[in-house]
ZAMARGU-4260 file (C-alpha; in steps of 0.2 Angstrom, whole numbers, plus 5000, padded with zeros to 4 digits):
<rodrens>
0) 4937/5083/5017 | 4939/5077/5035 | 4939/5089/5049 | 4946/5086/5066 | 4935/5097/5076
5) 4919/5087/5075 | 4913/5095/5059 | 4904/5082/5047 | 4915/5075/5033 | 4912/5084/5016
10) 4914/5078/4999 | 4918/5089/4984 | 4920/5086/4966 | 4938/5091/4961 | 4938/5096/4942
15) 4956/5100/4939 | 4973/5105/4947 | 4985/5118/4941 | 5003/5118/4947 | 5015/5133/4947
20) 5032/5136/4955 | 5026/5137/4973 | 5007/5137/4972 | 4994/5123/4968 | 4977/5129/4962
25) 4963/5117/4964 | 4947/5119/4955 | 4931/5111/4963 | 4913/5111/4964 | 4903/5111/4980
30) 4886/5107/4972 | 4881/5125/4971 | 4895/5134/4963 | 4913/5132/4955 | 4927/5137/4967
35) 4946/5139/4966 | 4957/5135/4981 | 4976/5140/4981 | 4988/5131/4992 | 5006/5137/4996
40) 5019/5138/5010 | 5024/5120/5007 | 5036/5114/5021 | 5053/5107/5015 | 5049/5091/5025
45) 5032/5089/5015 | 5022/5088/5031 | 5014/5106/5030 | 5005/5118/5018 | 4993/5132/5019
50) 4977/5136/5010 | 4977/5154/5004 | 4963/5165/5010 | 4949/5167/4996 | 4931/5166/4992
55) 4932/5147/4996 | 4938/5151/5014 | 4950/5158/5026 | 4969/5154/5027 | 4971/5137/5034
60) 4986/5127/5039 | 4986/5109/5035 | 4997/5095/5043 | 5000/5078/5035 | 4992/5064/5046
</rodrens>
């Protein structure tokens, strides 16, 4: 994961993905515990999506580079 605010790059092991109608669920491991992150709010042009708030972190908006 690359951040654009100067935070160091992080590498996480993704163990699997699940796809639903409008949600992608990513299962991953951060070297301490297994976590789940859900993504939704996909833009019609394919350039934006949002991470849902969860134990893995707050709601975050992602833009394609």
